C-alpha positions in Angstrom: -20.3 17.0 -0.4 -18.5 19.4 2.0 -16.0 16.8 3.1 -13.7 15.0 0.7 -14.2 11.4 -0.3 -11.5 8.9 -1.3 -12.6 7.0 -4.4 -10.2 4.0 -4.9 -8.8 1.9 -2.1 -7.4 -1.2 -3.9 -4.9 0.7 -6.1 -2.8 3.8 -5.7 -4.1 6.5 -8.1 -3.3 10.1 -8.8 -3.7 13.0 -11.3 -7.4 12.4 -12.0 -8.7 13.6 -15.3 -12.5 13.5 -15.1 -15.2 13.9 -17.7 -19.0 13.2 -18.1 -19.7 10.8 -20.9 -23.1 9.2 -21.5 -24.4 10.6 -18.2 -21.7 9.0 -16.1 -18.5 10.3 -14.5 -15.3 8.7 -16.0 -12.1 9.1 -14.1 -8.7 8.6 -15.8 -5.9 8.7 -13.2 -2.3 7.8 -13.2 -1.6 4.4 -11.6 1.0 4.7 -8.9 3.2 1.7 -8.0 6.0 0.9 -5.6 8.9 1.1 -8.1 11.8 0.8 -5.7 13.5 3.8 -7.5 15.0 6.4 -5.1 13.1 9.7 -4.9 14.6 12.6 -6.8 13.7 16.0 -8.4 13.3 14.4 -11.8 10.5 12.2 -10.6 12.2 8.9 -11.5 10.3 7.3 -8.6 7.0 7.9 -10.5 7.5 4.9 -12.7 3.9 4.2 -13.8 3.3 1.6 -16.4 -0.5 1.4 -17.2 -3.8 3.2 -16.9 -7.1 2.1 -15.4 -10.4 3.9 -15.8 -13.1 4.3 -13.2 -16.8 5.3 -13.5 -19.5 6.6 -11.2 -23.2 7.1 -11.8 -23.7 9.2 -8.7 -21.2 11.2 -6.6 -21.9 9.2 -3.5 -22.3 5.9 -5.3 -20.2 2.9 -6.2 -16.9 3.4 -8.1 -16.4 0.8 -10.8 -12.9 -0.2 -11.9 -13.0 -1.1 -15.6 -9.5 -2.5 -15.5 -6.4 -1.7 -17.5 -7.1 0.4 -20.6 -3.6 1.0 -21.8 -0.3 -0.8 -20.9 3.2 0.6 -21.6 4.1 -2.8 -23.2 1.6 -2.1 -26.0 3.0 1.3 -27.0 5.5 0.9 -29.9 7.7 3.9 -29.0 7.6 3.5 -25.2 10.6 4.0 -23.0 9.3 4.6 -19.4 6.9 6.6 -17.2 3.3 6.9 -18.1 2.3 10.0 -16.3 -0.9 12.1 -16.2 -3.3 11.6 -19.1 -6.6 13.0 -20.4 -9.4 11.8 -22.6 -11.6 13.7 -25.2 -14.6 12.6 -27.3 -15.3 13.4 -30.9 -17.5 11.8 -33.6 -18.1 8.5 -31.8 -14.4 8.0 -30.8 -12.6 8.5 -27.5 -9.0 9.8 -27.6 -6.6 9.2 -24.7 -3.6 11.6 -24.6 -0.7 10.5 -22.5 2.9 11.7 -21.8 5.6 9.0 -22.0 9.4 9.0 -22.3 10.7 7.5 -25.5 13.6 5.2 -25.7 16.0 8.1 -25.4 14.3 9.3 -22.2 12.6 12.3 -23.8 8.9 13.0 -23.0 6.4 13.2 -25.8 2.6 13.0 -26.0 1.0 10.0 -27.5 -2.6 9.3 -28.5 -4.7 6.1 -28.2 -8.2 5.5 -29.5 -11.3 3.6 -28.3 -14.9 3.2 -29.3 -15.9 3.3 -25.6 -15.0 5.6 -22.7 -14.0 2.5 -20.7 -11.6 1.4 -23.3 -9.5 -0.5 -24.2 -7.5 2.2 -26.0 -5.2 1.3 -29.0 -2.1 3.5 -29.2 -0.8 5.2 -32.4 2.5 4.0 -33.8 4.3 7.2 -32.9 3.8 10.2 -30.6 2.2 13.5 -31.7 4.6 15.2 -34.1 6.3 18.1 -32.4 5.1 17.2 -28.9 7.1 17.5 -25.8 6.9 17.6 -22.0 4.0 16.3 -19.9 0.5 16.7 -18.4 -1.8 16.9 -21.4 -5.3 18.4 -20.8 -7.8 18.6 -23.6 -10.7 21.1 -23.5 -13.7 21.1 -25.8 -15.2 24.5 -26.4 -18.8 25.2 -27.1 -18.2 25.3 -30.9 -16.6 21.8 -30.8 -13.0 22.9 -31.1 -10.5 21.0 -29.0 -7.5 22.5 -27.4 -4.6 20.7 -25.8 -2.7 22.2 -22.9 0.6 20.7 -21.7 3.9 21.2 -20.0 5.7 20.7 -16.7 9.0 21.8 -15.2 11.9 19.9 -13.8 11.2 16.2 -14.5 8.6 17.3 -17.0 11.4 18.8 -19.2 9.6 22.0 -20.2 12.6 24.0 -19.3 14.5 22.3 -22.1 12.3 24.1 -24.8 12.0 27.6 -26.2 9.8 28.4 -29.1 8.8 24.7 -29.4 12.4 23.7 -30.1 14.8 21.8 -27.8 17.7 23.9 -26.5 21.2 22.6 -25.7 21.1 23.4 -22.0 17.7 23.6 -20.4 17.2 25.9 -17.5 14.6 28.0 -15.8 14.6 31.8 -16.2 16.1 34.1 -13.5 13.8 35.1 -10.7 13.1 38.5 -12.1 12.3 37.2 -15.6 8.9 36.0 -16.8 8.1 32.5 -15.7 8.1 29.6 -18.1 4.5 29.1 -19.3 2.7 26.0 -20.3 1.6 25.5 -23.9 -1.7 25.3 -25.8 -2.6 24.3 -29.3 -5.8 23.7 -31.1 -6.0 20.0 -32.2 -6.3 19.0 -35.8 -9.7 17.7 -37.1 -8.5 14.1 -36.8 -7.6 14.7 -33.1 -4.2 13.1 -33.7 -2.0 16.1 -34.4 -1.4 19.7 -33.4 -3.5 21.9 -35.7 -1.1 24.8 -35.2 2.2 25.5 -33.5 1.8 25.4 -29.7 1.5 28.9 -28.1 2.5 30.1 -24.6 -0.2 30.2 -21.9 0.4 33.6 -20.4 -0.6 34.3 -16.8 -0.7 37.9 -15.7 -0.7 39.5 -12.3 -3.2 42.1 -11.0 -1.2 44.8 -12.8 -1.3 43.1 -16.2 2.3 42.0 -15.9 3.5 38.4 -16.6 4.2 36.4 -13.5 7.9 36.2 -12.7 9.9 33.0 -12.4 10.7 33.8 -8.8 7.0 34.0 -7.8 6.8 30.4 -6.8 3.6 30.8 -4.9 1.8 31.8 -8.2 3.8 30.8 -11.3 2.9 27.7 -13.3 4.8 24.5 -12.7 2.6 21.6 -14.0 -0.9 20.1 -14.1 -2.9 22.2 -16.5 -6.6 22.1 -16.5 -9.2 24.3 -18.3 -12.9 24.6 -17.6 -15.5 27.2 -18.5 -17.9 28.9 -16.0 -20.3 31.7 -16.8 -18.7 32.4 -20.1 -15.2 32.7 -18.7 -12.2 30.4 -19.2 -10.6 29.1 -16.0 -7.1 27.9 -16.3 -5.9 26.0 -13.2 -2.5 24.5 -12.5 0.0 23.4 -9.8 2.8 25.6 -8.5 4.9 22.5 -7.9 7.5 23.2 -5.2 5.1 25.4 -3.2 2.4 22.7 -3.6 -0.7 24.9 -4.4 -3.4 24.5 -7.0 -4.0 28.0 -8.4 -6.2 29.5 -11.1 -6.4 32.4 -13.5 -9.3 33.6 -15.7 -9.4 34.7 -19.3 -11.8 35.5 -22.2 -10.5 33.0 -24.7 -9.0 29.4 -24.6 -5.6 30.9 -25.5 -5.7 33.5 -22.7 -4.0 35.6 -21.5 -5.3 34.6 -18.1 -5.3 36.9 -15.0 -4.3 35.3 -11.7 -7.2 35.0 -9.3 -6.2 32.9 -6.3 -5.7 29.5 -4.7 -8.1 26.6 -5.3 -6.4 24.1 -3.0 -3.8 24.6 -0.3 -1.0 22.0 0.0 -2.0 18.4 0.6 0.0 15.6 2.2 2.6 14.6 -0.4 4.8 16.6 -2.7 2.6 16.7 -5.8 -0.8 18.2 -6.3 -2.9 17.6 -9.5 -6.5 17.9 -10.3 -9.5 18.3 -12.6 -12.7 20.4 -12.2 -16.0 19.1 -13.6 -19.7 19.9 -13.4 -22.0 16.9 -12.7 -25.7 17.0 -12.1 -25.8 20.8 -11.4 -22.8 20.9 -9.0 -19.1 21.5 -9.5 -16.4 19.2 -8.1 -12.7 19.2 -7.6 -11.0 15.9 -8.1 -7.4 15.7 -6.7 -5.1 13.4 -4.7 -3.0 13.1 -1.6 -0.7 10.6 0.1 -2.5 10.2 3.4 -3.5 6.5 2.8 0.1 5.5 2.0 1.4 7.2 5.1 2.8 10.1 3.2 4.7 8.3 0.5 4.6 11.0 -2.3 4.8 8.4 -5.1 1.8 6.4 -3.7 -1.2 8.7 -3.9 -4.9 8.3 -3.7 -7.6 10.2 -5.6 -10.4 12.0 -3.9 -13.3 14.4 -4.6 -14.9 17.4 -2.9 -17.5 19.9 -4.0 -16.1 23.1 -5.5 -17.9 26.4 -4.7 -17.9 29.8 -6.4 -18.5 33.2 -4.9 -21.0 35.6 -6.6 -18.2 37.4 -8.4 -17.0 34.1 -10.0 -14.0 33.6 -7.8 -13.5 30.1 -6.4 -13.6 29.4 -2.6 -10.3 28.1 -1.4 -10.3 24.5 -0.2 -8.1 23.2 2.7 -5.9 20.5 1.3 -5.4 18.9 4.7 -9.1 18.1 5.2 
């Protein structure tokens, strides 16, 4: 699959989290709607209210929409904005992790549970204790341990926190200071809590120095994803206002990760968000753009293209305007 394929044409969908369960691909995207809210840097125009799940048995086959798996009206602590989610499996249960603003307009991460990958998912009464910000990604390592990565700047509110505590006046560091990193924590055995205090996900440059806040072409902004290839941990993310998907490589799920390059150049639309998965012996990049909506950045469409590695383990850059 050298050319990208759009996957859903009856809904606007974005931020695809993709996993292989029971031999099928399951896609858990955001569900974009025309909210009528003016566009701004806080992302208020991304006013999503439910999640669908889609499945595929082959990469070129039919995409099945299993319908709504979680609705904001069924979440007891809900305020607004169901953004990017992810799903993990353990001991016969599927766990959906989602960011949502509470009734005071603060983002937290919630969990909903199902017996099936296609849902429906039943939300917990309260968000994960101590959680904040957006874009949860859950990685299962070879030993069965699960790690949750999260965080996003600007509307994602990460700049409001230091050392896992809210600060009175949230701001980004100065350009010559280390960039604000995303967070990672091992999940508890019951998959419903942090099993430890979240740690910073450190990205280093080629000289072993932390990326600087002013390095907008490489520093983290949002959209964490982690996958493993040939024994190495690949941490990938969006640079936000420079619209790139980049990646860094490390030796443990905690990092540190050394910056390696660009996976995807800018797409049509402001945001870029993705997942990387191996399916039937090949690797694929799932992502989105706003071409089908005529460039409306809040009405996006998910797509997929094959991901290729070089012999040294680096990833070949994909043209986002394909």
